[in-house]
DOLO-721013 format. One record per atom (N, C-alpha, C, O): residue in three letters; chain; atom name; x, y, z. Coordinates in nm, 3 decimals, always signed. Atoms other than C-alpha are relative to their C-alpha. Example, Ala and Ser with C-alpha at 12.3 -4.5 7.8 and 13.67 -1.06 7.14 Angstrom:
DOLO-721013
@type ALA | mol A | atom N | px +0.089 | py -0.119 | pz +0.000
@type ALA | mol A | atom CA | px +1.230 | py -0.450 | pz +0.780
@type ALA | mol A | atom C | px +0.090 | py +0.120 | pz +0.000
@type ALA | mol A | atom O | px +0.194 | py +0.118 | pz +0.066
@type SER | mol A | atom N | px -0.082 | py -0.119 | pz -0.006
@type SER | mol A | atom CA | px +1.367 | py -0.106 | pz +0.714
@type SER | mol A | atom C | px -0.077 | py +0.109 | pz +0.073
@type SER | mol A | atom O | px -0.026 | py +0.220 | pz +0.090
END
This chain:
DOLO-721013
@type MET | mol A | atom N | px +0.082 | py -0.118 | pz +0.000
@type MET | mol A | atom CA | px +0.000 | py +0.000 | pz +0.000
@type MET | mol A | atom C | px +0.087 | py +0.126 | pz +0.000
@type MET | mol A | atom O | px +0.056 | py +0.222 | pz -0.070
@type LEU | mol A | atom N | px -0.089 | py -0.115 | pz -0.005
@type LEU | mol A | atom CA | px +0.283 | py +0.241 | pz +0.081
@type LEU | mol A | atom C | px +0.059 | py +0.031 | pz -0.137
@type LEU | mol A | atom O | px +0.077 | py +0.148 | pz -0.172
@type GLN | mol A | atom N | px -0.058 | py -0.020 | pz +0.133
@type GLN | mol A | atom CA | px +0.431 | py +0.189 | pz -0.265
@type GLN | mol A | atom C | px -0.096 | py +0.073 | pz -0.094
@type GLN | mol A | atom O | px -0.053 | py +0.147 | pz -0.182
@type ALA | mol A | atom N | px +0.098 | py -0.069 | pz +0.082
@type ALA | mol A | atom CA | px +0.108 | py +0.311 | pz -0.423
@type ALA | mol A | atom C | px +0.008 | py +0.151 | pz +0.022
@type ALA | mol A | atom O | px +0.004 | py +0.228 | pz -0.074
@type TYR | mol A | atom N | px -0.014 | py -0.143 | pz -0.030
@type TYR | mol A | atom CA | px +0.142 | py +0.648 | pz -0.247
@type TYR | mol A | atom C | px +0.136 | py +0.053 | pz -0.045
@type TYR | mol A | atom O | px +0.146 | py +0.166 | pz -0.091
@type GLN | mol A | atom N | px -0.134 | py -0.041 | pz +0.041
@type GLN | mol A | atom CA | px +0.513 | py +0.661 | pz -0.318
@type GLN | mol A | atom C | px +0.007 | py +0.017 | pz -0.152
@type GLN | mol A | atom O | px +0.073 | py +0.110 | pz -0.200
@type SER | mol A | atom N | px -0.006 | py -0.005 | pz +0.146
@type SER | mol A | atom CA | px +0.461 | py +0.597 | pz -0.691
@type SER | mol A | atom C | px -0.066 | py +0.125 | pz -0.058
@type SER | mol A | atom O | px -0.032 | py +0.167 | pz -0.168
@type VAL | mol A | atom N | px +0.065 | py -0.123 | pz +0.049
@type VAL | mol A | atom CA | px +0.235 | py +0.904 | pz -0.725
@type VAL | mol A | atom C | px +0.053 | py +0.124 | pz +0.072
@type VAL | mol A | atom O | px -0.006 | py +0.232 | pz +0.061
@type GLY | mol A | atom N | px -0.064 | py -0.114 | pz -0.063
@type GLY | mol A | atom CA | px +0.461 | py +1.128 | pz -0.519
@type GLY | mol A | atom C | px -0.067 | py +0.053 | pz +0.125
@type GLY | mol A | atom O | px -0.043 | py +0.167 | pz +0.164
@type ARG | mol A | atom N | px +0.068 | py -0.043 | pz -0.122
@type ARG | mol A | atom CA | px +0.243 | py +1.144 | pz -0.207
@type ARG | mol A | atom C | px +0.080 | py -0.033 | pz +0.125
@type ARG | mol A | atom O | px +0.056 | py +0.026 | pz +0.230
@type VAL | mol A | atom N | px -0.081 | py +0.043 | pz -0.114
@type VAL | mol A | atom CA | px +0.498 | py +0.976 | pz +0.022
@type VAL | mol A | atom C | px +0.144 | py -0.009 | pz -0.045
@type VAL | mol A | atom O | px +0.174 | py -0.058 | pz -0.153
@type SER | mol A | atom N | px -0.143 | py +0.014 | pz +0.024
@type SER | mol A | atom CA | px +0.875 | py +1.002 | pz +0.037
@type SER | mol A | atom C | px +0.061 | py -0.082 | pz +0.112
@type SER | mol A | atom O | px +0.028 | py -0.062 | pz +0.229
@type ILE | mol A | atom N | px -0.068 | py +0.083 | pz -0.099
@type ILE | mol A | atom CA | px +1.091 | py +0.746 | pz +0.214
@type ILE | mol A | atom C | px +0.143 | py +0.051 | pz +0.013
@type ILE | mol A | atom O | px +0.213 | py +0.068 | pz -0.087
@type HIS | mol A | atom N | px -0.135 | py -0.049 | pz -0.026
@type HIS | mol A | atom CA | px +1.411 | py +0.871 | pz +0.376
@type HIS | mol A | atom C | px +0.069 | py -0.098 | pz +0.094
@type HIS | mol A | atom O | px +0.020 | py -0.126 | pz +0.203
@type ASN | mol A | atom N | px -0.080 | py +0.090 | pz -0.082
@type ASN | mol A | atom CA | px +1.674 | py +0.633 | pz +0.510
@type ASN | mol A | atom C | px +0.118 | py +0.078 | pz +0.056
@type ASN | mol A | atom O | px +0.190 | py +0.145 | pz -0.018
@type LEU | mol A | atom N | px -0.111 | py -0.071 | pz -0.062
@type LEU | mol A | atom CA | px +1.922 | py +0.772 | pz +0.759
@type LEU | mol A | atom C | px +0.129 | py -0.079 | pz -0.020
@type LEU | mol A | atom O | px +0.135 | py -0.199 | pz +0.003
@type GLN | mol A | atom N | px -0.132 | py +0.059 | pz +0.013
@type GLN | mol A | atom CA | px +2.285 | py +0.705 | pz +0.683
@type GLN | mol A | atom C | px +0.074 | py +0.013 | pz +0.134
@type GLN | mol A | atom O | px +0.028 | py +0.084 | pz +0.223
@type GLU | mol A | atom N | px -0.075 | py +0.000 | pz -0.126
@type GLU | mol A | atom CA | px +2.545 | py +0.652 | pz +0.955
@type GLU | mol A | atom C | px +0.036 | py +0.141 | pz +0.045
@type GLU | mol A | atom O | px +0.029 | py +0.171 | pz +0.165
@type GLN | mol A | atom N | px -0.035 | py -0.138 | pz -0.035
@type GLN | mol A | atom CA | px +2.653 | py +1.018 | pz +0.942
@type GLN | mol A | atom C | px -0.117 | py +0.072 | pz +0.064
@type GLN | mol A | atom O | px -0.100 | py +0.143 | pz +0.163
@type ALA | mol A | atom N | px +0.119 | py -0.065 | pz -0.055
@type ALA | mol A | atom CA | px +2.297 | py +1.138 | pz +1.006
@type ALA | mol A | atom C | px -0.032 | py -0.053 | pz +0.139
@type ALA | mol A | atom O | px -0.072 | py +0.023 | pz +0.227
@type ILE | mol A | atom N | px +0.025 | py +0.061 | pz -0.132
@type ILE | mol A | atom CA | px +2.259 | py +0.896 | pz +1.297
@type ILE | mol A | atom C | px +0.099 | py +0.058 | pz +0.102
@type ILE | mol A | atom O | px +0.061 | py +0.086 | pz +0.216
@type ASN | mol A | atom N | px -0.100 | py -0.060 | pz -0.089
@type ASN | mol A | atom CA | px +2.583 | py +1.030 | pz +1.447
@type ASN | mol A | atom C | px -0.035 | py +0.146 | pz +0.031
@type ASN | mol A | atom O | px -0.015 | py +0.191 | pz +0.144
@type GLU | mol A | atom N | px +0.041 | py -0.139 | pz -0.022
@type GLU | mol A | atom CA | px +2.456 | py +1.388 | pz +1.401
@type GLU | mol A | atom C | px -0.112 | py +0.008 | pz +0.102
@type GLU | mol A | atom O | px -0.114 | py +0.100 | pz +0.185
@type ILE | mol A | atom N | px +0.110 | py +0.003 | pz -0.097
@type ILE | mol A | atom CA | px +2.141 | py +1.300 | pz +1.595
@type ILE | mol A | atom C | px +0.056 | py -0.013 | pz +0.141
@type ILE | mol A | atom O | px +0.011 | py +0.055 | pz +0.233
@type GLY | mol A | atom N | px -0.061 | py +0.018 | pz -0.131
@type GLY | mol A | atom CA | px +2.356 | py +1.182 | pz +1.884
@type GLY | mol A | atom C | px +0.073 | py +0.123 | pz +0.050
@type GLY | mol A | atom O | px +0.087 | py +0.141 | pz +0.171
@type ASN | mol A | atom N | px -0.074 | py -0.120 | pz -0.038
@type ASN | mol A | atom CA | px +2.549 | py +1.510 | pz +1.881
@type ASN | mol A | atom C | px -0.089 | py +0.121 | pz +0.025
@type ASN | mol A | atom O | px -0.044 | py +0.220 | pz +0.080
@type GLU | mol A | atom N | px +0.094 | py -0.112 | pz -0.018
@type GLU | mol A | atom CA | px +2.239 | py +1.735 | pz +1.883
@type GLU | mol A | atom C | px -0.050 | py +0.005 | pz +0.144
@type GLU | mol A | atom O | px -0.046 | py -0.095 | pz +0.215
@type ASN | mol A | atom N | px +0.055 | py -0.018 | pz -0.135
@type ASN | mol A | atom CA | px +2.087 | py +1.874 | pz +2.203
@type ASN | mol A | atom C | px -0.152 | py -0.002 | pz -0.004
@type ASN | mol A | atom O | px -0.217 | py +0.100 | pz +0.020
@type TYR | mol A | atom N | px +0.145 | py +0.014 | pz +0.001
@type TYR | mol A | atom CA | px +1.733 | py +1.741 | pz +2.169
@type TYR | mol A | atom C | px -0.051 | py -0.014 | pz +0.143
@type TYR | mol A | atom O | px +0.024 | py -0.050 | pz +0.234
@type LEU | mol A | atom N | px +0.061 | py +0.018 | pz -0.131
@type LEU | mol A | atom CA | px +1.495 | py +1.739 | pz +2.464
@type LEU | mol A | atom C | px +0.012 | py -0.147 | pz +0.043
@type LEU | mol A | atom O | px +0.000 | py -0.237 | pz -0.040
@type LYS | mol A | atom N | px -0.025 | py +0.136 | pz -0.051
@type LYS | mol A | atom CA | px +1.555 | py +1.435 | pz +2.686
@type LYS | mol A | atom C | px -0.118 | py -0.095 | pz -0.017
@type LYS | mol A | atom O | px -0.097 | py -0.215 | pz -0.031
@type HIS | mol A | atom N | px +0.117 | py +0.088 | pz +0.009
@type HIS | mol A | atom CA | px +1.198 | py +1.304 | pz +2.661
@type HIS | mol A | atom C | px -0.030 | py -0.048 | pz -0.142
@type HIS | mol A | atom O | px -0.118 | py -0.132 | pz -0.161
@type LEU | mol A | atom N | px +0.025 | py +0.043 | pz +0.137
@type LEU | mol A | atom CA | px +1.214 | py +1.266 | pz +2.281
@type LEU | mol A | atom C | px +0.058 | py -0.139 | pz -0.025
@type LEU | mol A | atom O | px +0.168 | py -0.171 | pz +0.020
@type SER | mol A | atom N | px -0.048 | py +0.133 | pz +0.035
@type SER | mol A | atom CA | px +1.244 | py +0.912 | pz +2.150
@type SER | mol A | atom C | px +0.097 | py +0.009 | pz -0.119
@type SER | mol A | atom O | px +0.108 | py +0.115 | pz -0.182
@type GLU | mol A | atom N | px -0.091 | py +0.002 | pz +0.114
@type GLU | mol A | atom CA | px +1.500 | py +0.811 | pz +1.888
@type GLU | mol A | atom C | px -0.077 | py +0.023 | pz -0.131
@type GLU | mol A | atom O | px -0.027 | py +0.087 | pz -0.223
@type ALA | mol A | atom N | px +0.083 | py -0.021 | pz +0.120
@type ALA | mol A | atom CA | px +1.218 | py +0.801 | pz +1.629
@type ALA | mol A | atom C | px -0.035 | py +0.147 | pz -0.016
@type ALA | mol A | atom O | px -0.031 | py +0.200 | pz -0.127
@type GLU | mol A | atom N | px +0.032 | py -0.142 | pz +0.006
@type GLU | mol A | atom CA | px +1.116 | py +1.156 | pz +1.716
@type GLU | mol A | atom C | px +0.122 | py +0.083 | pz -0.041
@type GLU | mol A | atom O | px +0.111 | py +0.175 | pz -0.122
@type LYS | mol A | atom N | px -0.123 | py -0.071 | pz +0.034
@type LYS | mol A | atom CA | px +1.476 | py +1.276 | pz +1.696
@type LYS | mol A | atom C | px +0.034 | py -0.020 | pz -0.148
@type LYS | mol A | atom O | px +0.078 | py +0.073 | pz -0.215
@type SER | mol A | atom N | px -0.031 | py +0.026 | pz +0.141
@type SER | mol A | atom CA | px +1.522 | py +1.109 | pz +1.357
@type SER | mol A | atom C | px -0.093 | py +0.077 | pz -0.092
@type SER | mol A | atom O | px -0.051 | py +0.124 | pz -0.197
@type MET | mol A | atom N | px +0.093 | py -0.079 | pz +0.080
@type MET | mol A | atom CA | px +1.208 | py +1.278 | pz +1.223
@type MET | mol A | atom C | px +0.042 | py +0.146 | pz -0.003
@type MET | mol A | atom O | px +0.038 | py +0.210 | pz -0.108
@type LEU | mol A | atom N | px -0.045 | py -0.138 | pz -0.005
@type LEU | mol A | atom CA | px +1.336 | py +1.616 | pz +1.338
@type LEU | mol A | atom C | px +0.125 | py +0.019 | pz -0.085
@type LEU | mol A | atom O | px +0.142 | py +0.123 | pz -0.148
@type GLN | mol A | atom N | px -0.122 | py -0.005 | pz +0.082
@type GLN | mol A | atom CA | px +1.670 | py +1.540 | pz +1.170
@type GLN | mol A | atom C | px -0.036 | py +0.007 | pz -0.149
@type GLN | mol A | atom O | px +0.018 | py +0.090 | pz -0.222
@type VAL | mol A | atom N | px +0.040 | py +0.001 | pz +0.141
@type VAL | mol A | atom CA | px +1.504 | py +1.460 | pz +0.837
@type VAL | mol A | atom C | px -0.068 | py +0.131 | pz -0.038
@type VAL | mol A | atom O | px -0.038 | py +0.188 | pz -0.143
@type VAL | mol A | atom N | px +0.073 | py -0.124 | pz +0.026
@type VAL | mol A | atom CA | px +1.273 | py +1.762 | pz +0.859
@type VAL | mol A | atom C | px +0.097 | py +0.117 | pz -0.019
@type VAL | mol A | atom O | px +0.079 | py +0.199 | pz -0.109
@type SER | mol A | atom N | px -0.095 | py -0.112 | pz +0.011
@type SER | mol A | atom CA | px +1.566 | py +1.997 | pz +0.912
@type SER | mol A | atom C | px +0.083 | py -0.009 | pz -0.128
@type SER | mol A | atom O | px +0.121 | py +0.094 | pz -0.183
@type LYS | mol A | atom N | px -0.082 | py +0.017 | pz +0.120
@type LYS | mol A | atom CA | px +1.759 | py +1.851 | pz +0.617
@type LYS | mol A | atom C | px -0.077 | py +0.028 | pz -0.129
@type LYS | mol A | atom O | px -0.020 | py +0.081 | pz -0.225
@type ILE | mol A | atom N | px +0.075 | py -0.016 | pz +0.125
@type ILE | mol A | atom CA | px +1.479 | py +1.859 | pz +0.359
@type ILE | mol A | atom C | px -0.092 | py +0.122 | pz +0.002
@type ILE | mol A | atom O | px -0.167 | py +0.146 | pz -0.092
@type ASN | mol A | atom N | px +0.069 | py -0.128 | pz -0.010
@type ASN | mol A | atom CA | px +1.325 | py +2.187 | pz +0.481
@type ASN | mol A | atom C | px -0.150 | py -0.012 | pz -0.025
@type ASN | mol A | atom O | px -0.205 | py +0.051 | pz -0.116
@type VAL | mol A | atom N | px +0.146 | py +0.017 | pz +0.007
@type VAL | mol A | atom CA | px +0.964 | py +2.078 | pz +0.532
@type VAL | mol A | atom C | px -0.060 | py +0.023 | pz +0.138
@type VAL | mol A | atom O | px +0.012 | py +0.049 | pz +0.234
@type CYS | mol A | atom N | px +0.073 | py -0.020 | pz -0.125
@type CYS | mol A | atom CA | px +0.702 | py +2.113 | pz +0.804
@type CYS | mol A | atom C | px -0.041 | py -0.136 | pz +0.056
@type CYS | mol A | atom O | px -0.087 | py -0.223 | pz -0.018
@type LEU | mol A | atom N | px +0.040 | py +0.124 | pz -0.067
@type LEU | mol A | atom CA | px +0.636 | py +1.836 | pz +1.056
@type LEU | mol A | atom C | px -0.127 | py +0.027 | pz +0.079
@type LEU | mol A | atom O | px -0.130 | py +0.116 | pz +0.164
@type LEU | mol A | atom N | px +0.124 | py -0.008 | pz -0.075
@type LEU | mol A | atom CA | px +0.281 | py +1.795 | pz +1.182
@type LEU | mol A | atom C | px -0.005 | py -0.118 | pz +0.095
@type LEU | mol A | atom O | px +0.026 | py -0.231 | pz +0.057
@type ASN | mol A | atom N | px +0.007 | py +0.113 | pz -0.093
@type ASN | mol A | atom CA | px +0.230 | py +1.590 | pz +1.495
@type ASN | mol A | atom C | px -0.111 | py +0.021 | pz +0.101
@type ASN | mol A | atom O | px -0.162 | py +0.131 | pz +0.120
@type SER | mol A | atom N | px +0.100 | py +0.000 | pz -0.106
@type SER | mol A | atom CA | px -0.017 | py +1.502 | pz +1.764
@type SER | mol A | atom C | px +0.063 | py -0.069 | pz +0.120
@type SER | mol A | atom O | px +0.107 | py -0.183 | pz +0.111
@type LYS | mol A | atom N | px -0.065 | py +0.058 | pz -0.118
@type LYS | mol A | atom CA | px +0.115 | py +1.444 | pz +2.114
@type LYS | mol A | atom C | px -0.101 | py -0.076 | pz +0.084
@type LYS | mol A | atom O | px -0.214 | py -0.032 | pz +0.106
@type LYS | mol A | atom N | px +0.080 | py +0.081 | pz -0.090
@type LYS | mol A | atom CA | px -0.021 | py +1.172 | pz +2.336
@type LYS | mol A | atom C | px +0.099 | py -0.065 | pz +0.096
@type LYS | mol A | atom O | px +0.185 | py -0.142 | pz +0.053
@type ASN | mol A | atom N | px -0.093 | py +0.052 | pz -0.100
@type ASN | mol A | atom CA | px +0.159 | py +1.083 | pz +2.658
@type ASN | mol A | atom C | px +0.145 | py +0.035 | pz -0.030
@type ASN | mol A | atom O | px +0.235 | py -0.048 | pz -0.012
@type LYS | mol A | atom N | px -0.134 | py -0.053 | pz +0.029
@type LYS | mol A | atom CA | px +0.461 | py +1.294 | pz +2.553
@type LYS | mol A | atom C | px +0.073 | py -0.075 | pz -0.109
@type LYS | mol A | atom O | px +0.196 | py -0.073 | pz -0.113
@type ALA | mol A | atom N | px -0.063 | py +0.070 | pz +0.113
@type ALA | mol A | atom CA | px +0.527 | py +1.083 | pz +2.244
@type ALA | mol A | atom C | px -0.075 | py +0.038 | pz -0.128
@type ALA | mol A | atom O | px -0.196 | py +0.060 | pz -0.126
@type ILE | mol A | atom N | px +0.065 | py -0.031 | pz +0.126
@type ILE | mol A | atom CA | px +0.458 | py +1.158 | pz +1.881
@type ILE | mol A | atom C | px -0.066 | py -0.128 | pz -0.050
@type ILE | mol A | atom O | px +0.002 | py -0.223 | pz -0.087
@type GLU | mol A | atom N | px +0.074 | py +0.118 | pz +0.044
@type GLU | mol A | atom CA | px +0.187 | py +0.910 | pz +1.787
@type GLU | mol A | atom C | px -0.028 | py +0.007 | pz -0.149
@type GLU | mol A | atom O | px -0.027 | py -0.097 | pz -0.216
@type TYR | mol A | atom N | px +0.032 | py -0.018 | pz +0.140
@type TYR | mol A | atom CA | px +0.102 | py +1.052 | pz +1.445
@type TYR | mol A | atom C | px +0.087 | py +0.113 | pz -0.053
@type TYR | mol A | atom O | px +0.104 | py +0.215 | pz +0.013
@type HIS | mol A | atom N | px -0.078 | py -0.108 | pz +0.059
@type HIS | mol A | atom CA | px +0.322 | py +1.254 | pz +1.216
@type HIS | mol A | atom C | px -0.007 | py -0.009 | pz -0.151
@type HIS | mol A | atom O | px -0.034 | py -0.114 | pz -0.209
@type GLY | mol A | atom N | px +0.000 | py -0.005 | pz +0.144
@type GLY | mol A | atom CA | px +0.339 | py +1.361 | pz +0.859
@type GLY | mol A | atom C | px +0.080 | py +0.117 | pz -0.048
@type GLY | mol A | atom O | px +0.105 | py +0.212 | pz +0.027
@type ILE | mol A | atom N | px -0.080 | py -0.107 | pz +0.057
@type ILE | mol A | atom CA | px +0.538 | py +1.580 | pz +0.634
@type ILE | mol A | atom C | px -0.076 | py +0.055 | pz -0.120
@type ILE | mol A | atom O | px -0.123 | py -0.020 | pz -0.206
@type ILE | mol A | atom N | px +0.065 | py -0.063 | pz +0.116
@type ILE | mol A | atom CA | px +0.386 | py +1.832 | pz +0.393
@type ILE | mol A | atom C | px +0.100 | py +0.090 | pz -0.069
@type ILE | mol A | atom O | px +0.067 | py +0.153 | pz -0.169
END
């Protein structure tokens, strides 16, 4: 199903390389953020897009990029 959205340009898949993972470890993110949340913020900053999220119990449960 994901490939259908990807094929029409509605979804982009970004894989973090080792350098990006190391950069995440060097950033000063808030302590309560999970590794998934930190990686999303990393991608968002690199591709210059907006991150929409809904917080539930201090974790990002839903997110999307427009």
